[in-house]
DRENKOLZA-893928 format. One line per field, with one value per atom (N, C-alpha, C): z, x, y; atom name. Coordinates in steps of 0.001 Angstrom, whole numbers, always signed. Atoms other than C-alpha are relative to their C-alpha. Layout:
% residues N
zz = [Z / ...]
xx = [X / ...]
yy = [Y / ...]
a = [CA / ...]
***
This chain:
% residues 132
zz = [+0 / +0 / +0 / +55 / -822 / +754 / -753 / +1503 / -481 / +522 / -42 / -1044 / +1074 / -2951 / +419 / -461 / -802 / +160 / -160 / -1092 / +1198 / -1120 / +1685 / +1347 / -1247 / +4308 / +216 / -284 / +5961 / +164 / -94 / +6223 / +1331 / -1307 / +9962 / +161 / -117 / +9928 / -892 / +895 / +6951 / +602 / -597 / +8704 / +1262 / -1206 / +11956 / -341 / +439 / +10109 / -463 / +428 / +8446 / +1203 / -1224 / +11828 / +728 / -691 / +13332 / -686 / +725 / +10590 / +116 / -56 / +10640 / +1416 / -1390 / +14454 / +364 / -341 / +14551 / -719 / +813 / +11862 / +644 / -552 / +13646 / +1074 / -1033 / +16595 / -593 / +661 / +14294 / -663 / +657 / +12370 / +1037 / -1055 / +15556 / +571 / -492 / +16823 / -967 / +991 / +13564 / -36 / -15 / +13723 / +1181 / -1185 / +17248 / -195 / +261 / +16262 / -1011 / +1016 / +13174 / +569 / -587 / +15156 / +927 / -905 / +17754 / -778 / +757 / +15125 / -833 / +819 / +12905 / +849 / -859 / +15747 / -522 / +577 / +13605 / -666 / +732 / +11960 / -1487 / +1426 / +8341 / -787 / +850 / +5396 / +190 / -267 / +6115 / +1278 / -1243 / +9640 / -244 / +280 / +8318 / -758 / +722 / +5869 / +923 / -982 / +8716 / +868 / -802 / +10829 / -828 / +876 / +7857 / -159 / +102 / +7468 / +1251 / -1255 / +11137 / +34 / +14 / +10758 / -927 / +942 / +7703 / +515 / -565 / +9452 / +1154 / -1062 / +12420 / -612 / +693 / +10005 / -503 / +462 / +8504 / +1159 / -1180 / +11971 / +451 / -422 / +12956 / -1054 / +1044 / +9578 / +125 / -206 / +10270 / +1224 / -1201 / +13750 / -334 / +400 / +12285 / -877 / +842 / +9705 / +809 / -864 / +12421 / +718 / -660 / +14257 / -988 / +1035 / +11011 / -313 / +291 / +10408 / +1152 / -1171 / +13962 / +203 / -270 / +14279 / -1185 / +1123 / +12190 / -535 / +440 / +12029 / -833 / +743 / +10329 / +910 / -790 / +11479 / -12 / +150 / +10185 / +416 / -417 / +11463 / -1184 / +1205 / +7924 / -594 / +672 / +5519 / -861 / +776 / +4058 / +355 / -289 / +3708 / +626 / -641 / +5747 / -926 / +960 / +2674 / +468 / -360 / +2958 / -311 / +364 / +1111 / +928 / -934 / +3360 / +1374 / -1332 / +6538 / +49 / +38 / +5499 / -165 / +174 / +4327 / +1329 / -1300 / +7669 / +979 / -909 / +9519 / -235 / +266 / +7756 / +202 / -278 / +7955 / +1499 / -1458 / +11701 / +507 / -450 / +12169 / -293 / +349 / +10375 / +612 / -667 / +12372 / -979 / +975 / +9158 / +303 / -385 / +10025 / -887 / +932 / +6954 / +468 / -504 / +8621 / -917 / +895 / +5652 / +491 / -631 / +7529 / +1499 / -1451 / +11243 / +601 / -679 / +13528 / +677 / -505 / +14627 / +1396 / -1330 / +17911 / +979 / -1020 / +21190 / -120 / +156 / +20630 / -1183 / +1174 / +17158 / +241 / -293 / +18357 / +988 / -973 / +21304 / -672 / +724 / +19022 / -927 / +859 / +16644 / +816 / -877 / +19558 / +306 / -286 / +20467 / -1228 / +1224 / +16843 / -247 / +204 / +16585 / +986 / -981 / +19792 / -376 / +449 / +18470 / -1170 / +1117 / +15278 / +461 / -537 / +17285 / +686 / -762 / +19538 / -928 / +905 / +16657 / -686 / +788 / +14721 / +778 / -733 / +17480 / +260 / -186 / +18186 / -1271 / +1250 / +14485 / -369 / +357 / +14470 / +642 / -681 / +16606 / -891]
xx = [+857 / +0 / +891 / -753 / +1275 / -752 / +588 / +661 / +644 / -487 / +996 / +1098 / -953 / +2914 / +1236 / -1165 / +5465 / -370 / +266 / +5579 / +793 / -705 / +6724 / -631 / +691 / +4358 / -1012 / +903 / +2476 / -1438 / +1423 / -1291 / -357 / +333 / -1453 / +496 / -426 / +736 / -806 / +795 / -1228 / -1368 / +1329 / -4555 / +67 / -140 / -3289 / +269 / -245 / -2033 / -1299 / +1306 / -5421 / -881 / +782 / -7085 / +393 / -468 / -4926 / -498 / +451 / -5765 / -1505 / +1459 / -9484 / -465 / +381 / -9598 / +220 / -299 / -8095 / -884 / +772 / -10244 / -1310 / +1274 / -13651 / +165 / -231 / -12262 / +297 / -324 / -10827 / -1233 / +1212 / -14094 / -993 / +921 / -16181 / +474 / -553 / -13863 / -361 / +351 / -14394 / -1496 / +1453 / -18160 / -445 / +358 / -18384 / +396 / -432 / -16360 / -910 / +870 / -18519 / -1377 / +1319 / -21728 / +9 / -97 / -20554 / +91 / -133 / -19597 / -1248 / +1197 / -22679 / -1251 / +1173 / -25148 / -1179 / +1078 / -27163 / +597 / -413 / -27013 / -146 / -19 / -26032 / +166 / -231 / -25679 / +1425 / -1383 / -21938 / +74 / +43 / -22676 / -556 / +611 / -24898 / +953 / -977 / -22240 / +1140 / -1014 / -19723 / -453 / +554 / -21981 / -36 / +14 / -22414 / +1400 / -1390 / -18620 / +424 / -342 / -18230 / -674 / +736 / -20897 / +674 / -672 / -19161 / +1369 / -1302 / -15787 / -137 / +230 / -17240 / -125 / +111 / -18206 / +1341 / -1326 / -14730 / +914 / -795 / -13172 / -266 / +316 / -15023 / +431 / -491 / -14226 / +1498 / -1450 / -10538 / +308 / -196 / -10818 / -262 / +295 / -12458 / +1115 / -1105 / -9659 / +1230 / -1142 / -6998 / -239 / +325 / -8782 / +142 / -97 / -9013 / +1451 / -1415 / -5273 / +704 / -629 / -4393 / -503 / +618 / -6815 / +212 / -242 / -5684 / -1281 / +1261 / -9293 / -847 / +787 / -10502 / -988 / +929 / -13106 / -1411 / +1382 / -16310 / -201 / +341 / -18068 / +11 / -11 / -18489 / +1404 / -1301 / -15654 / +265 / -200 / -15993 / +1355 / -1297 / -12611 / -185 / +29 / -11850 / +540 / -441 / -11462 / -488 / +384 / -11721 / -1475 / +1395 / -15042 / -961 / +866 / -16547 / -28 / -72 / -15360 / -714 / +678 / -16597 / -1507 / +1420 / -19913 / -611 / +480 / -20316 / -107 / -4 / -19434 / -1200 / +1123 / -22018 / -1351 / +1252 / -24700 / -262 / +144 / -24046 / -292 / +179 / -23779 / -1407 / +1349 / -27055 / -1070 / +837 / -28540 / -906 / +733 / -29743 / +219 / -345 / -27908 / -605 / +560 / -28672 / +203 / -244 / -27143 / +826 / -821 / -25102 / +1444 / -1318 / -21880 / -190 / +136 / -21578 / +1391 / -1292 / -18614 / +142 / -214 / -17065 / +567 / -605 / -15406 / -802 / +667 / -16638 / +388 / -456 / -14517 / -696 / +662 / -15958 / -1474 / +1423 / -19539 / -188 / +102 / -18943 / +198 / -228 / -17539 / -1167 / +1163 / -20476 / -1166 / +1049 / -22847 / +274 / -366 / -20958 / -261 / +223 / -21080 / -1490 / +1449 / -24825 / -585 / +486 / -25431 / +414 / -445 / -23364 / -865 / +870 / -25425 / -1377 / +1309 / -28644 / +65 / -136 / -27414 / +273 / -369 / -25985 / -1208 / +1110 / -29231 / -1294 / +1267 / -31866 / -452 / +499 / -31919 / -649 / +523 / -32703 / -1346 / +1260 / -35714 / -1209 / +1130 / -37854 / -664]
yy = [-1184 / +0 / +1231 / -1239 / +3443 / +1086 / -1103 / +6358 / +1284 / -1275 / +9830 / -208 / +245 / +8328 / -756 / +737 / +6509 / -1465 / +1419 / +2751 / -512 / +593 / +478 / +299 / -282 / +1867 / -1112 / +1100 / -974 / +453 / -304 / -1205 / +650 / -558 / -521 / +1436 / -1401 / +2630 / +944 / -852 / +3973 / +267 / -182 / +3402 / +851 / -814 / +4914 / +1461 / -1374 / +8001 / +654 / -513 / +8433 / +278 / -170 / +7966 / +1277 / -1195 / +10697 / +1276 / -1187 / +13207 / +200 / -102 / +12436 / +325 / -279 / +12604 / +1467 / -1388 / +16100 / +1008 / -951 / +17721 / +458 / -490 / +17767 / +1070 / -1013 / +19724 / +1366 / -1266 / +22376 / +600 / -506 / +22639 / +528 / -453 / +22887 / +1330 / -1260 / +25631 / +1138 / -1016 / +27544 / +282 / -188 / +26971 / +855 / -788 / +28353 / +1460 / -1373 / +31415 / +695 / -583 / +31980 / +294 / -216 / +31584 / +1208 / -1155 / +34085 / +1313 / -1255 / +36652 / +312 / -218 / +36142 / +157 / -52 / +35672 / -803 / +798 / +33266 / -1241 / +1188 / +29879 / +296 / -296 / +30371 / -1290 / +1169 / +28021 / -518 / +388 / +28023 / -836 / +763 / +26795 / -1400 / +1299 / +24020 / -916 / +818 / +22842 / -429 / +375 / +22881 / -1153 / +1094 / +20672 / -1279 / +1160 / +18329 / -580 / +467 / +18149 / -760 / +689 / +17215 / -1364 / +1264 / +14516 / -1016 / +892 / +13064 / -431 / +357 / +13180 / -991 / +987 / +11283 / -1390 / +1288 / +8510 / -490 / +391 / +8530 / -370 / +319 / +8541 / -1429 / +1361 / +5395 / -1018 / +892 / +3826 / -230 / +139 / +4508 / -843 / +822 / +3018 / -1460 / +1379 / -74 / -560 / +431 / -225 / -362 / +321 / -114 / -1326 / +1273 / -2925 / -1151 / +1029 / -4894 / -338 / +232 / -4444 / -715 / +622 / -5536 / -1425 / +1300 / -8469 / -934 / +912 / -11444 / -640 / +593 / -12724 / +938 / -982 / -9550 / +705 / -799 / -7080 / -560 / +428 / -8608 / -1449 / +1351 / -11702 / -953 / +831 / -13012 / -2 / +50 / -13665 / +1216 / -1222 / -10172 / +611 / -627 / -8477 / +1378 / -1318 / -5374 / +1067 / -1023 / -3174 / +1370 / -1363 / +580 / +232 / -229 / +593 / -738 / +733 / -2112 / +663 / -600 / -386 / +1351 / -1300 / +3078 / -204 / +316 / +1601 / -446 / +468 / -199 / +1163 / -1138 / +2999 / +908 / -898 / +5172 / -680 / +721 / +2480 / -34 / -11 / +2401 / +1404 / -1380 / +6188 / +507 / -437 / +6772 / -899 / +1009 / +3858 / -742 / +805 / +2207 / -1471 / +1356 / -1008 / -1070 / +970 / -3116 / -1439 / +1345 / -6176 / -870 / +807 / -7326 / -108 / +45 / -6493 / +163 / -7 / -7213 / -107 / +65 / -6560 / -1360 / +1348 / -9838 / -93 / +54 / -8881 / +849 / -808 / -7456 / +1468 / -1385 / -4343 / +670 / -552 / -3816 / +275 / -216 / -4257 / +1142 / -1097 / -1920 / +1355 / -1256 / +785 / +319 / -227 / +305 / +562 / -538 / +942 / +1470 / -1392 / +4122 / +871 / -779 / +5274 / +214 / -146 / +4607 / +1007 / -973 / +6570 / +1417 / -1320 / +9469 / +459 / -343 / +9363 / +430 / -386 / +9532 / +1358 / -1242 / +12337 / +1178 / -1077 / +14366 / +612 / -521 / +14683 / +131 / -79 / +14408 / +1447 / -1380 / +18209 / +567 / -540 / +18823 / -596 / +659 / +16504 / +657 / -662 / +18820 / +995]
a = [N / CA / C / N / CA / C / N / CA / C / N / CA / C / N / CA / C / N / CA / C / N / CA / C / N / CA / C / N / CA / C / N / CA / C / N / CA / C / N / CA / C / N / CA / C / N / CA / C / N / CA / C / N / CA / C / N / CA / C / N / CA / C / N / CA / C / N / CA / C / N / CA / C / N / CA / C / N / CA / C / N / CA / C / N / CA / C / N / CA / C / N / CA / C / N / CA / C / N / CA / C / N / CA / C / N / CA / C / N / CA / C / N / CA / C / N / CA / C / N / CA / C / N / CA / C / N / CA / C / N / CA / C / N / CA / C / N / CA / C / N / CA / C / N / CA / C / N / CA / C / N / CA / C / N / CA / C / N / CA / C / N / CA / C / N / CA / C / N / CA / C / N / CA / C / N / CA / C / N / CA / C / N / CA / C / N / CA / C / N / CA / C / N / CA / C / N / CA / C / N / CA / C / N / CA / C / N / CA / C / N / CA / C / N / CA / C / N / CA / C / N / CA / C / N / CA / C / N / CA / C / N / CA / C / N / CA / C / N / CA / C / N / CA / C / N / CA / C / N / CA / C / N / CA / C / N / CA / C / N / CA / C / N / CA / C / N / CA / C / N / CA / C / N / CA / C / N / CA / C / N / CA / C / N / CA / C / N / CA / C / N / CA / C / N / CA / C / N / CA / C / N / CA / C / N / CA / C / N / CA / C / N / CA / C / N / CA / C / N / CA / C / N / CA / C / N / CA / C / N / CA / C / N / CA / C / N / CA / C / N / CA / C / N / CA / C / N / CA / C / N / CA / C / N / CA / C / N / CA / C / N / CA / C / N / CA / C / N / CA / C / N / CA / C / N / CA / C / N / CA / C / N / CA / C / N / CA / C / N / CA / C / N / CA / C / N / CA / C / N / CA / C / N / CA / C / N / CA / C / N / CA / C / N / CA / C / N / CA / C / N / CA / C / N / CA / C / N / CA / C / N / CA / C / N / CA / C / N / CA / C / N / CA / C / N / CA / C / N / CA / C / N / CA / C / N / CA / C / N / CA / C]
***
């Protein structure tokens, strides 16, 4: 796997690097959103797109965490024989975050299931104020 054009980087270091970048971005965006809200005094379209970016980054963050677990665990991440590819892990993450939970991919370990529960709760909490 090549990371930023460099070959020879293993799967686990590449996934952990992605995890680090994705974990830091939401905090920076939230900081900017709070500053913008204080200066504007209202929720603007820019604020809404910022919130959407944070929501999407949360899904990517959990997908990266699942990828790190998949790279560490020799049995893979999923209960079935599905490979822990980036597309499968991100798909599982967003299906969990949005609480759709199709059931075609299921976490195979206690750690994976516990993190999926946390992600689903974050998905519920994130959008519940907007449903009123």
